[in-house]
DONUSE-719996 format. One record per atom (N, C-alpha, C): residue in three letters; y, x, z. Coordinates in pm, whole numbers, plus 32768, in hexadecimal, padded with zeros to 4 digits. Example, Ala and Ser with C-alpha at 12.3 -4.5 7.8 and 13.67 -1.06 7.14 Angstrom:
# DONUSE-719996
ALA7DC78527830C
ALA7E3E84CE830C
ALA7EB68528830C
SER7F1F850582C4
SER7F96855782CA
SER8003850A8313
# end
This chain:
# DONUSE-719996
UNK54A0DC058B03
UNK54E8DB918B15
UNK5563DB8C8AF5
UNK558EDB288AB9
UNK562FDB278AA6
UNK5690DAD58B11
UNK5700DAFC8AF2
UNK5760DAC68B6B
UNK5763DA508B99
UNK5736D9DD8B3A
UNK5749D95F8B61
UNK56C3D9398BBA
UNK564DD9608B8E
UNK55CCD96E8BDD
UNK55DBD9938C62
UNK562DDA1E8C7E
UNK5609DA5E8CF4
UNK567EDA0D8D4E
UNK56DED9C68D21
UNK5747D98E8D6B
UNK56EFD9038DB3
UNK5694D8DC8D5E
UNK5653D84D8D6C
UNK55D7D86D8DE7
UNK55A6D8F08DD1
UNK5539D9258E1B
UNK554CD9568E9A
UNK55B5D9B18E9E
UNK55A7DA018F2B
UNK563BD9B68F87
UNK5623D9959000
UNK5684D94E9044
UNK56E8D9C0907D
UNK576BD9719099
UNK57CBD9F490CD
UNK57C4DA149138
UNK577FD9B8919C
UNK576FD9F99223
UNK5705DA6C922A
UNK569EDA7291DE
UNK565DDAD791DC
UNK5681DB5F91A4
UNK56FCDB559158
UNK571CDBBA9106
UNK5791DBF3917C
UNK57C4DBB391C4
UNK5824DBE09231
UNK57C9DC18929F
UNK575CDBD292C2
UNK571BDC129324
UNK56D6DC9492F3
UNK56B7DCAB928A
UNK567ADD2E9249
UNK56DCDDA49263
UNK575EDD749262
UNK57C6DDF19285
UNK57D5DDED932B
UNK579ADDA09388
UNK57B3DD9293EA
UNK582CDD3E942C
UNK5844DCDF93DC
UNK58BFDCBA93D6
UNK5895DC159411
UNK58CBDBE2948A
UNK58BCDB6094C6
UNK592CDB1394D0
UNK590FDA9194DC
UNK5991DA3894FD
UNK59B8DA309594
UNK5A38DA1B958B
UNK5A93DA1B95FC
UNK5A8FD99B9653
UNK5AB0D93C95EE
UNK5A9AD89F960F
UNK5A4AD86895A0
UNK5A07D7FD95D0
UNK5990D7C8957F
UNK5988D7299594
UNK599FD6EC950D
UNK5973D65A9514
UNK58E5D64894D4
UNK58B2D5E094BE
UNK582FD5CE9470
UNK5824D5F293E3
UNK5891D5DE9391
UNK588DD5F99322
UNK5909D67792EC
UNK595DD697934B
UNK59B3D702931C
UNK59C9D75093A7
UNK5A0AD7C3938D
UNK5A28D81F93F3
UNK5A9DD87693D6
UNK5AD1D8B89434
UNK5B42D9209421
UNK5B0AD9A4944F
UNK5B2DDA0C93E2
UNK5B0BDA97941C
UNK5B88DADF940A
UNK5B81DB6E9443
UNK5BF0DBC59427
UNK5BF5DBFD938D
UNK5C60DC039371
UNK5C67DC2A92E3
UNK5C15DCA892C4
UNK5BEBDCAD9230
UNK5B85DD179208
UNK5BCDDD8391E4
UNK5C3BDD8791CD
UNK5C9DDDDB9181
UNK5CFBDE3A91D8
UNK5D09DE25926F
UNK5D6FDE3092C9
UNK5D52DE22934A
UNK5D81DE7193AA
UNK5D71DE44943B
UNK5DD9DDD9947A
UNK5DC2DD7194BC
UNK5E08DD0394E8
UNK5DD1DCDD9572
UNK5E18DC9495C0
UNK5DFBDC50965D
UNK5DEADBC99647
UNK5E0ADB8295EB
UNK5DFCDAE695C4
UNK5DAEDAE69552
UNK5D2DDAA7953F
UNK5CDDDAAC94DD
UNK5D21DA4F945A
UNK5D28DA7993E8
UNK5D72DA2C9370
UNK5D16DA12930F
UNK5CA6DA389310
UNK5C4ADA14928F
UNK5C00D99B92AA
UNK5C0ED93A9271
UNK5BC7D8C89276
UNK5B6AD8AD91FE
UNK5AF5D8A49256
UNK5A58D8A991F8
UNK5A2AD7F991FC
UNK5A10D7D79185
UNK59E7D75A916E
UNK592ED76D9136
UNK58F8D7549196
UNK5858D74E9167
UNK5820D7079121
UNK5867D68A910B
UNK5835D62A9098
UNK5866D648900D
UNK58E3D6948FFE
UNK5912D6B68F7D
UNK58DFD7498F5B
UNK58B7D7858FCA
UNK5871D81B8FCC
UNK590BD8668F94
UNK5967D8438FDA
UNK59F9D8968FA3
UNK5A47D8A6901E
UNK5A97D91D9021
UNK5AF0D9279089
UNK5B82D930905C
UNK5BE5D92390B0
UNK5C6CD93790A9
UNK5CBCD9669115
UNK5CF9D9EA90E2
UNK5D39DA339149
UNK5DD7D9FC9148
UNK5E09D9BE91C8
UNK5E80D98691CB
UNK5EF4D9F191CC
UNK5ECDDA7B91FA
UNK5F21DAD291FA
UNK5F61DB029189
UNK5F01DB0B9131
UNK5F2ADB5090A6
UNK5F1DDAEB9035
UNK5EDDDA88904B
UNK5EF2DA0A8FE1
UNK5E7EDA218F8A
UNK5E0EDA7B8F9F
UNK5DA0DA948F43
UNK5D41DA3D8F54
UNK5CF6DA218EF8
UNK5C77D9D38F0A
UNK5BEDDA1D8EE4
UNK5B75DA118F02
UNK5B25DA6C8F01
UNK5A90DA088EEB
UNK5A34DA3C8E9B
UNK59C0DA168E89
UNK5964DA8D8EB9
UNK58E2DA888EAE
UNK5886DAEA8EE0
UNK5894DB838EA2
UNK58B1DB688E30
UNK58C5DBE08DDA
UNK5945DC258E0A
UNK59C1DBDF8DFA
UNK5A33DC228E27
UNK5A42DC588EBF
UNK59F6DC268F13
UNK59DADC538F97
UNK599ADCC68F95
UNK5918DCE38F43
UNK58F4DD688F41
UNK593BDDC88F09
UNK5982DDAA8E9E
UNK59DFDE118E5E
UNK5A47DE428EBB
UNK5A78DDD88EED
UNK5AE9DDFF8F4A
UNK5ABFDE638FC4
UNK5A4DDE458FFB
UNK5A1DDE969060
UNK59E4DF189034
UNK598BDF1B8FAA
UNK5959DF948F92
UNK59A1DFDC8F38
UNK5A1FDFA18F14
UNK5A77DFD98EB4
UNK5A24E0058E1F
UNK59D2DFA88DF6
UNK597FDFC48D88
UNK5992DF678D10
UNK5946DF798CAB
UNK595BDF218C33
UNK590DDEAE8C3B
UNK5921DE458BDC
UNK58DCDDD78BD4
UNK5843DDE78BD6
UNK5811DE438B76
UNK5781DE6F8B80
UNK5728DE888BF3
UNK57A8DEF58C2A
UNK575ADF218CA6
UNK5754DEB68D1F
UNK57BCDE598D23
UNK57A9DDE88D80
UNK573ADD908D64
UNK5715DD808CF1
UNK56B1DD358CC8
UNK5628DD708CF7
UNK5628DDE58CF3
UNK559EDE2D8CFE
UNK5596DE2E8DB8
UNK5605DE478DDF
UNK55FEDE278E8B
UNK55D8DD928EA5
UNK561DDD388E6C
UNK55FADCB58E79
UNK5569DC778E6B
UNK551ADCB98E0A
UNK549FDCA58DD3
UNK5438DCD18E5A
UNK5466DD098EAE
UNK53F9DD388F18
UNK5408DCE98F94
UNK5462DC718F91
UNK5485DC1B8FF4
UNK5439DBA28FE1
UNK53CFDB58902C
UNK5382DADA8FFC
UNK53A4DA709052
UNK53FBDA66909E
UNK543DD9F990DF
UNK548DD99F9098
UNK545ED9389068
UNK5489D8E09016
UNK54FED88B902B
UNK5537D8578FD9
UNK55B2D7FA900E
UNK556AD77C9031
UNK5502D74D8FF0
UNK54C3D6C29029
UNK5482D6DF90B7
UNK5449D74890D6
UNK540FD763915A
UNK5492D76291CA
UNK54F6D7AF9198
UNK5560D7A991EB
UNK55A8D7279209
UNK55B2D6CA91B4
UNK55DAD64391D2
UNK557FD601922E
UNK550BD5F79216
UNK54BCD5BD925D
UNK54BED5E192F0
UNK54E5D66D92F5
UNK54DFD68F937E
UNK555AD65993D4
UNK55D2D653937D
UNK564ED62E93C3
UNK564CD59593D3
UNK55F9D539936B
UNK55F2D4BF938A
UNK55ACD4899412
UNK552CD4E49420
UNK54E5D4DD9494
UNK5537D4FB951B
UNK5581D55C951E
UNK55D0D5969576
UNK563AD52C95AA
UNK5675D4F09534
UNK56D1D49D9560
UNK56A8D4099597
UNK5630D40B9580
UNK55E6D36A95C1
UNK55CED3979660
UNK559FD4119668
UNK554CD44296E1
UNK55B3D4819744
UNK561CD4C3971C
UNK564FD5259779
UNK56ECD506979C
UNK572FD4E0972F
UNK57BFD4B29762
UNK57D1D4409745
UNK57F2D3EA97C5
UNK5821D35397BF
UNK5852D3429834
UNK58CBD2E09820
UNK5906D2A7987B
UNK58B8D23C98CF
UNK58B9D21D995D
UNK5872D1CD998E
UNK58CBD16899E2
UNK5946D19199FD
UNK598CD1169A3A
UNK5A1ED13F9A35
UNK5A73D0D89A0E
UNK5AFED0F69A01
UNK5B46D0979A7F
UNK5B7AD0CE9AC7
UNK5BD9D0709B30
UNK5C5CD09A9B7B
UNK5C82D0599BBF
UNK5D20D0819BE5
UNK5CF4D0F19C62
UNK5D55D1489C59
UNK5D41D1C39CC2
UNK5D3FD18A9D57
UNK5CB5D1BE9D8B
UNK5C98D1939E10
UNK5C54D2089E5F
UNK5C1CD2719E1A
UNK5BBED2E19E64
UNK5C22D32B9EB8
UNK5BF2D34D9F2C
UNK5C51D3989F79
UNK5C68D4329F40
UNK5C1AD4539F01
UNK5C1CD4E59ECB
UNK5C94D4E49E59
UNK5C81D46F9DFF
UNK5CDAD45A9DA1
UNK5D7FD4499DD2
UNK5D79D3E79E35
UNK5DF6D3D09E7D
UNK5E3AD4369EA6
UNK5DE9D4AA9EDE
UNK5E15D5179F26
UNK5E4CD57B9EAE
UNK5E02D5939E3F
UNK5E12D5DC9DDC
UNK5E9ED5A89D7D
UNK5EA5D5279D74
UNK5F34D5039D5A
UNK5FB3D50B9DA8
UNK5F8DD51D9E35
UNK5FFFD5269E90
UNK6016D5D39E7B
UNK5FADD61E9E73
UNK5FC5D6AE9E79
UNK601DD6D89DEF
UNK6018D67C9D8F
UNK6078D68D9D16
UNK60E3D64E9D1B
UNK6103D6009D83
UNK617CD5BC9DA3
UNK619DD54D9D4B
UNK6126D50E9D18
UNK6142D49E9CB6
UNK610AD4199CCC
UNK60CBD4119D72
UNK606ED3B19D8F
UNK60BAD3079D75
UNK6149D31D9D66
UNK61A6D2949D57
UNK616ED2619CC3
UNK6131D2B49C78
UNK612BD2AB9BE3
UNK6089D26A9BBF
UNK6041D26D9C3E
UNK5FC4D2419C3A
UNK5FAAD1C59BDD
UNK5FFFD1819BBA
UNK5FE7D1049B7C
UNK5FCAD1219AD7
UNK6007D1A39AC6
UNK600FD1C79A22
UNK5F8CD2179A12
UNK5F2BD21D9A6E
UNK5EAED26C9A39
UNK5E43D21C9A90
UNK5DC5D24F9A70
UNK5D53D2159A9B
UNK5CE0D2589ACE
UNK5C95D22F9B28
UNK5C32D25F9B6F
UNK5B9AD2519AFD
UNK5B7AD2DA9AD2
UNK5B21D2C59A78
UNK5A92D3139AAC
UNK5A28D2AC9AB2
UNK59A9D2F09ACF
UNK5958D30F9A58
UNK592AD37F9A5C
UNK58DCD3B399C5
UNK5869D3FD99E6
UNK581FD41B9972
UNK57A8D473996E
UNK57A1D4D69911
UNK5778D53A994B
UNK5773D5C198E9
UNK5710D5FC98FA
UNK56AFD61A9881
UNK5626D6519888
UNK55EED61E9905
UNK55CFD58A9919
UNK5576D5619984
UNK55A6D5799A19
UNK5632D5BB9A2D
UNK565ED5AD9A9B
UNK56E7D5509AA8
UNK5700D50D9B1E
UNK577BD4A89B30
UNK57E5D4E29B6E
UNK5866D4CC9B40
UNK58D4D50F9B62
UNK593BD4939B74
UNK59B2D4B29BA8
UNK5A2DD4599B97
UNK5AACD4979BA5
UNK5B25D4549B5D
UNK5B8ED4A69B51
UNK5BF6D43F9B29
UNK5C87D47F9B28
UNK5CF6D4259AE6
UNK5CF4D4199A5E
UNK5CF5D3AC9A26
UNK5CF1D3B199A2
UNK5D71D367996F
UNK5DB1D3AA98E6
UNK5E07D3839895
UNK5DEFD3589808
UNK5E02D2EA97EE
UNK5DD7D2B29762
UNK5E20D2E196FC
UNK5DE3D30A967F
UNK5E3CD3359609
UNK5E24D2BB95A0
UNK5E72D2D29531
UNK5E89D26C94C7
UNK5E09D23F948A
UNK5D94D28F9489
UNK5D10D283944C
UNK5CA6D23D94C7
UNK5CDCD22B9535
UNK5C8CD1FB9591
UNK5C44D26795F5
UNK5C4ED2E495D4
UNK5C14D3519609
UNK5C55D34D968B
UNK5C20D3AC9702
UNK5C68D3C69771
UNK5C6DD4619797
UNK5CFED48497C1
UNK5D00D50097E5
UNK5CD8D4EE9874
UNK5C81D53D98A6
UNK5C49D53E993A
UNK5C78D5A8997A
UNK5CA0D59A9A14
UNK5CD0D61A9A5C
UNK5CB2D5FF9ADF
UNK5C6CD6559B26
UNK5C61D6589BC6
UNK5C76D6FB9BE8
UNK5C54D7139C68
UNK5C83D7959C8E
UNK5C14D7F49C4A
UNK5BB7D7DF9C20
UNK5B63D8439BE1
UNK5B4ED8389B4F
UNK5B6FD7DC9AF5
UNK5B5AD7BC9A7A
UNK5BDCD7879A22
UNK5BCED7AE99AC
UNK5C2DD77E9955
UNK5BE2D77598C5
UNK5BC1D6F298A4
UNK5B80D6CC981A
UNK5BC1D65097DE
UNK5B7FD63E9767
UNK5B96D5C2971A
UNK5B1DD58E9702
UNK5B1CD5009733
UNK5AA1D4B0970C
UNK5ABCD44D96A5
UNK5A74D449961D
UNK5A91D40495AC
UNK5AF9D4449542
UNK5B2FD3F594E2
UNK5B88D4489481
UNK5C02D49B94C2
UNK5C1CD4F6949E
UNK5C9ED54A94B1
UNK5D2BD4FC9467
UNK5D6ED4D794BC
UNK5DEED4AF947C
UNK5E7DD4AD94C1
UNK5EECD499948F
UNK5F5CD48594DA
UNK5F63D4129530
UNK5FD8D4049585
UNK5FDAD37995C8
UNK6076D35795BC
UNK6085D2ED9565
UNK6117D2C39556
UNK613DD23B95A5
UNK61A9D26495ED
UNK61B3D1ED9654
UNK623BD18E9624
UNK6231D124960E
UNK629BD0D895E4
UNK62C0D085964E
UNK6343D08A9683
UNK634CD053970B
UNK6379CFC89705
UNK63A4CF8C9699
UNK63A2CEFF9684
UNK63BACEF695EA
UNK63B5CE5B95B6
UNK63C5CE569538
UNK6445CE7A94DB
UNK64A7CE90951F
UNK6520CED094E8
UNK6526CF5594B1
UNK6549CF689440
UNK653BCFE293FB
UNK659BD04C9449
UNK657DD0BC9456
UNK65B9D12B94A8
UNK65EDD19E944F
UNK6671D1DB947A
UNK66A3D251943F
UNK6667D2CF944F
UNK662CD2CA94EC
UNK6602D3449504
UNK6591D344952C
UNK6535D3C0952C
UNK64ACD3C7956A
UNK6492D44C95A8
UNK646AD44B9619
UNK644CD4D29669
UNK63B7D4F09660
UNK63ABD5799632
UNK632BD5A19614
UNK6310D608967E
UNK626ED5FF96A8
UNK623BD64A971E
UNK61BBD67996CF
UNK6195D6E9970A
UNK610AD73296DA
UNK6078D6F59727
UNK6096D6C797B8
UNK603CD69197F8
UNK606CD6269846
UNK6001D5C09870
UNK6038D54598B7
UNK6078D5559946
UNK6028D5DA9988
UNK6095D5F49A0D
UNK6118D6069A0C
UNK612FD63C99A1
UNK61BBD6469977
UNK6213D5D1996A
UNK61E0D578990E
UNK61F9D4EB9915
UNK6218D4819991
UNK61A2D49D99E5
UNK619CD4519A63
UNK6220D49A9AB5
UNK6221D5009AB6
UNK629BD5539B04
UNK631FD5199AD1
UNK632CD51F9A4C
UNK63ACD4ED9A0C
UNK63C8D44E9A37
UNK6364D3EC9A41
UNK6369D3709A66
UNK63A1D3609AFB
UNK635BD3C19B53
UNK6372D3DC9BED
UNK6414D4039C07
UNK6445D45D9B9C
UNK64DBD47C9BAB
UNK6531D4159B8F
UNK6508D3CB9B0F
UNK6542D35E9AD2
UNK6551D2EC9B41
UNK64F0D2D99B8F
UNK64EAD2809BFE
UNK64FBD1EA9BC6
UNK64CAD1CD9B5D
UNK64DED1559B1D
UNK6479D1179AC1
UNK644BD0A19AAA
UNK63E4D09B9A4D
UNK6432D06699DD
UNK64B4D04899D8
UNK6500D03F996F
UNK6539D0AC992D
UNK653BD0B998A2
UNK6556D142986A
UNK6598D12097DE
UNK6616D16A97C4
UNK664DD150973E
UNK660FD19B96CC
UNK6596D1D996E0
UNK6552D247969A
UNK64C8D2209693
UNK6490D2459621
UNK63F3D2499617
UNK63AFD2C89636
UNK6333D2D39643
UNK6308D350967D
UNK628DD3799629
UNK6270D404960D
UNK6210D43495A9
UNK61C9D4AC960B
UNK6155D4A3962D
UNK6108D50C9670
UNK609FD5429613
UNK6091D5B695F9
UNK6039D5FE9589
UNK5FB6D5FD95AF
UNK5FA7D619963C
UNK5F1CD620966A
UNK5EE1D6BC9634
UNK5F29D6F7960D
UNK5F0AD78395BC
UNK5F67D7B1955B
UNK5F8CD8229558
UNK5FFAD84B94F9
UNK5FADD85A9464
UNK5F29D8649457
UNK5EEAD83A93E4
UNK5EEAD7B19398
UNK5F26D75193FD
UNK5F23D6B793B5
UNK5FA7D6AB9389
UNK601BD7219367
UNK6091D6F69321
UNK608FD6BD92BA
UNK6026D6DC9251
UNK6030D68F91CF
UNK6025D5FB91E2
UNK5FD0D5C8924A
UNK5FD3D53B9260
UNK604CD4F49282
UNK60C6D54E92BB
UNK6143D50A92E6
UNK61A1D5169281
UNK6194D569920C
UNK61F4D57D91AA
UNK622FD4FF9176
UNK61E9D4A79146
UNK6219D4279110
UNK6266D3CA916B
UNK6244D3D491F4
UNK625ED3849243
UNK62F2D3BB9265
UNK6304D41F927C
UNK638CD46A929F
UNK6403D45E924C
UNK63DFD43A91C9
UNK643AD412916E
UNK6487D39E9182
UNK645FD34891BF
UNK6491D2D191E3
UNK6500D2D6924D
UNK650CD3349285
UNK6576D34392EB
UNK65F5D3A792D1
UNK6677D38A9305
UNK66F2D3C892EB
UNK66E2D45C9348
UNK66ACD45593BA
UNK66B6D4B99417
UNK662DD4C49463
UNK65F1D55B946D
UNK6581D57D9498
UNK65ACD5E09512
UNK6573D5BC9582
UNK6592D6049601
UNK64EFD64E960E
UNK64F5D6C29625
UNK6475D7119624
UNK6462D73D96C5
UNK63EDD7149702
UNK63D3D7559785
UNK633ED7AB977A
UNK6350D8199733
UNK62E1D8549707
UNK62C3D8DA9766
UNK624FD8FF975F
UNK6228D97597C7
UNK6272D9DA9792
UNK628CDA3D9803
UNK62CFDABB97EE
UNK6267DB2397CF
UNK621ADB1D9746
UNK61C1DB7C9738
UNK61BFDB91969F
UNK6169DBE5964E
UNK6181DBE795D3
UNK6165DB83957E
UNK6103DB1E95AB
UNK60DFDAA19559
UNK6152DA4E9561
UNK618BDA3795E6
UNK61FFD9F295EA
UNK627EDA11959B
UNK629ADA9B959A
UNK62F0DACD9537
UNK62DEDAAB94B1
UNK6250DAC39480
UNK623CDAAA93FF
UNK6258DA2793C3
UNK6221D9BF941F
UNK623BD91C9407
UNK62C1D9159418
UNK6319D93C9464
UNK639DD927946A
UNK63E0D96493E2
UNK63C4D9DC93BF
UNK6408D9F49338
UNK63E3D9BB92C0
UNK636DD97792B7
UNK634AD92C9256
UNK6391D8A1924F
UNK63ACD86592BC
UNK63E5D7F792DE
UNK6473D80892AE
UNK64AFD86892CB
UNK6539D87F92CC
UNK656BD8A8922F
UNK64FCD8E091E6
UNK6513D8F8915A
UNK64EDD8869100
UNK64BFD824914A
UNK6495D79990E4
UNK64EFD72A9101
UNK6537D7319176
UNK657ED6B291A1
UNK660FD6E991D8
UNK6667D67091CC
UNK66EFD67891F8
UNK670BD65F9278
UNK675ED67F92BB
UNK6769D67C935A
UNK66FED67793A6
UNK66D4D6E193BF
UNK6660D6FD942A
UNK66A4D7489482
UNK668FD7269515
UNK66CAD7659588
UNK6648D79E95C3
UNK6659D81195E3
UNK65F7D8629630
UNK660AD85C96D8
UNK65B7D80A9714
UNK65CBD7F197A6
UNK658AD83B97FA
UNK6549D8A797B2
UNK64FED9199815
UNK654FD95F9856
UNK65CCD971982C
UNK6626D9CF987A
UNK6630D9A99920
UNK65FFD9149931
UNK6622D8F899C3
UNK65BBD92D9A06
UNK6551D96499DE
UNK64D2D99B9A25
UNK64A2DA0D99DE
UNK6518DA7299CE
UNK64FCDAE79964
UNK64A5DB5299A6
UNK64ADDB4D9A50
UNK6443DBA69A89
UNK63DCDB879AAE
UNK63B1DB179A7A
UNK630CDAE69AA0
UNK62C7DAA69A2B
UNK6253DA799A36
UNK6209DA7699B8
UNK6224D9F4996E
UNK623AD99C99CA
UNK6254D911999D
UNK62AED8B099F4
UNK62CAD83999CC
UNK631ED7E29A08
UNK62F1D7E39A85
UNK6263D7B79A98
UNK6219D7A19B22
UNK621CD7FE9B74
UNK620AD87A9B38
UNK61F3D8DB9BA0
UNK6281D8F19BEE
UNK62CED8E99BA1
UNK637CD9079BD9
UNK6390D8869C37
UNK6356D81E9C19
UNK637DD7A89C82
UNK6330D7B79CFD
UNK6299D7E29CF3
UNK6261D7E59D76
UNK6293D8679DBB
UNK62BAD8D49D79
UNK62F8D9579DD5
UNK6386D9509DE6
# end
């Protein structure tokens, strides 16, 4: 079987599972995996089950099923084809599986203002209860079981959902750009997660702001923000003090002028919210 036929026949999920590699974060048609060529703490390999391809945000490489086998087995194309010919889980079956899963397993049941006592207490424990109007109470279903959490909407209509025990995204993953009014701003403030954004608004202590805000919702979403950042004269960064935060900071500093690293304020802590709480 030639290269094109094998790419159409064998699903990328089956290939990864054949090597014992499983998703860290998963949506119905996409998922994030740890990189296949290095060790990392935050998954950077984005897999699109519809296109049957993967993209590594860490090294900028794209993969099809053949390239994945070549990378992991360190083998030739012919050897990769031989390996793939033994797999019979097809792309078509894989897509049917995910479409069925999307309809029955993951769904938002209700969106409303924050009112549940457990969520109120959680916001208070993170010292951002005063900003409850910037988030929603989301009731949702996963694999037949019902849950609830604090939801923060992104630009694609998906929700980052957090509670004491869970950290997931329902719907399409994306950044959240917050334009405070219709007047153009010269400055934008960038955060990795929405709890840091809520913390900043608490510190700011005002609904009026002379800057816009961008929440990445994941360091892997930086590519979604690159065009947006070009419109600002100053970029203030409130990123995490870890390897991924440092990587994103370096990329932004190399691409844009007038970038201020504000993580020095909380240099002994993981992020702005942890510093504010302690």
